[in-house]
TINUDO-172455 format. One record per residue (C-alpha): x, y, z. Coordinates in steps of 0.25 Angstrom, whole numbers, plus 5000, padded with zeros to 4 digits. Layout:
N
XYZ...
***
This chain:
309
479639825353479339975358478440005370477139955365475940015372474440005370474440125362475240045351474039945350473639955335472239985331471339875335470039915328469339805322469939695331469139615340469839575353469539485365470239495378470039395389470039455403469939595398469239655410470539675418472039675418472739655405471439615398470839745401471939825395472039735383470539765381470739915383471839935374471239845363469939925364470640055364471340015351470039985344469839835346468439775349468839695362468039585369468339585384468239445390467939455405467539345415466839455423465739535417465839645427467339665426467239655411466239765410467039855419468239835410467439865398466939995405468340035408468840015394467740095388467940205398469440215393469140185379467740225375467740165361468240035366467439915360467539815371466539695373466439615386466239465386466239375397467339275397467839175408469139105404468939005415467638955409467638885395466138915394466339065396467539055385466638985376465439075378466439195376466939135363465539105358465139245360466439305353466139205341464739255339465139395340466439405333466839335320468339365323469239405334470539485332471139465346471039375358471839415371471839295380472139385392471239335404471839255415471939225430473339225437473839135449472439115455472139005465471738875459470338875453469638805441468938865429467538835425468038715417468938655428470238715423471238775433470938915432472238985428472438885416470938885413470839035412472239075407472438965397471238875394470238985394471039065383471338935375469838915374469439055371470539065360470138935354468638975354468939115348469939055338469039065325468739215328470239235330470639165317469739245309470539365310471839405304472839455315472039405326472739375339472639295352473439355363473639265376474139325388475239255396476139295407477639295412477139185422477139085410478739085410479038995422477738915420477738765415476338715411475938585417475038525406474838405415474238485426473638605418472538635429473638615440472838515448474138455454474638595459474238735458475138855460474438975455475539055449476238935442474838905436474739045431476039035424475638905418474338965412475139085406476138985400474838915394474439045388475739055380475738905376474338935371474739065364475939005357475238875353474038955347475039035339475638905334474338845330473938975323475238975315475038835311473638875304474239005299473139085307473139235307472839235322474039245331474239205346475139285355475339305370475739415380476039435394475839565403477039555412476639595426475439675425474539725437473239655434472139595442472739455440473739495450472739515461471939395458473139305459473339355473472039275477471239325489472339355498472239505500473639525504474139445491473139535483473739665489475139625487475039565473474239685469475239785474476339705468475739705455475639855454477039865458477739775448476739765437476339845425474939885422473939805416473939895404475439875402475239725405474239715393475239775383475839645379474539575376474039705369475339695360475039555357473639585353473839705345475339735340475439715325476739645326476339525335476539385330475939255334476539185345477239305352477239345366477239485372477539535386478039665393479439715389479939745403480839665413480439515413479239555405478539605417478139745412478339835400477839855386477539725377478539655369478739515364479239415374479539265376478939155384479339035391479838905384478638835390477738925383478338875370478238725373477438675361477138545368476538615380475738715370475138595362474738515374474138635382473338665369472838525368472438525383471838665382470938615370470538495378470238575391469438685385468738615373469238725364470038685351470738765341470238695328470738805319472138785324472138625323473138565315
***
């Protein structure tokens, strides 16, 4: 494909979009550009303060932007349910859900529900949110779910017998496994949508190497690591605005088909304009996808009855 940029986003007027983690990084630029092109955007943010700051910045740049802030903590099932309840009471339909929020390579911690924090936030939280919003998404012809993964999924192998890494925790390996889980979910969701001939499609994207605040957070509290990783990210990474292009393409380009995966077009998919890319063999493992799905339903208590066989 040609060099696709944010200026190529089709008119989004009349579309209602939800972006998780929309207060910073890739999520912020996704909200900004969707709003710039006419969408009504619901910005999900764990922090009310940072969320309000993000909305103010967006409106300052795009005065006509229609952006609504709602509190959402993907590491807390009660917060996810409250968010979904609020959406269901306010919006009969949703055109777009961008599962963007995440944590990267953090020290071991637990979610409010006792899940390992990275798998709990990056995968289980979005699994639950998507399932709870499914009725609103299925109501709309051409609706999409975009799940954000990472190149870190490529060397990963998901250990479904130790999903919460109780035996051993290595933060970067765990992060890669959560990004593999994102793809297993996105592709399995599309298979199930296809089986019921749904108009909704599920696609995935990754940003390559983008300079976002996740890099700083992954360095932990060591000031030397923070400084080194921050400077390093600025040298070798593309901007957050560029990193957001693959997920914006997945969310808006008219030619996108269900089950596709998009990333940067540069060397090793680390930078550049968006294109369709391939994923690892592990991300296409049907047995793992189905087993992870069943485990996710059990752990979150969220089922997908409209997609049941």
